[in-house]
N, C-alpha and C positions, 0 to 999 in steps of 0.2 A: 504493499500499500504506500509506503514512504517513497519507494522508487518511482511509482506512478505520479505522485505529487511532484517529484523532482523533474520528471520528464515533461509534465504538463507546464511547469514554470519555464522550463528551457524552451519549449515550443512557443509559449506566450511572449517571452522577451525577444525571441529571435525571428519569429515567423517561419521557422523551418520545422521539420518533423524528426526530432532526435530519437535515437534508440539507445538502449543500455549498451555500454561499451565493455568489451572483454579484454582489451589490450591495455597493459600496464602503461602508466604515464600519459594516457590519452584522455584522462577525465573519466567520470562516471557515465557520461553520455556523449554521443557524437551525432552530428548530422552530416550527411553526404550531400554536396552541393552539385554533383555531376549531372543528375537528371534534370535539375532546374537549369543548369548551364545549357543543356540541349534545347529546352523549351524557350529560353530566353536568348539564346545564341550569344552567350557571354562566357568568358573564362570562369571556371569553377573557383579558382583562386580569388578572383575579384568578388565574386558573390559571397564566399566565405568571409573575406575581409570586411565587407559591408554589413553582413549579418552579425559578426562579432562585434563590430563597432556599435551597431544599433543596440545589440544586447547589453553591451557594457554601459551604456547610458541609461538604461531602463532600470527602474526599481525592482529589486529582487531580494529575497530572503534565503532561499535554499541554495542559490547558486553564488559562489564566491568569485569565480573567474571564468571568463569565456575566451578561448584562443582559437584563431583561424590557423590551419596547418594544411597545406597541399590540397585545398579543395574541400576540407572538412572543417567543421566547427566543433570544438571540443568544449564540454562543460564540466567544470569542477565544483564539487559540493562545498557549501559553507559549513561552519561549525554547527549551525543550527540543524543541519540535516542529520 
């Protein structure tokens, strides 16, 4: 249940569809920007950077840090999580 709340907050602040992440060092959740890049005909790295910037400026409680990396947006939990 807590993980779903975290994923919901990640989606709300970024406008993306994050999924739970299984890779160490990549945050608790990540969103892939490659499908969106095909739809928008833009570079996935550019989309990830804009989404991470947008998310970093929004109010959040469960998310401490949002990082764009190679076309992905990684979400790291706060201490409240």
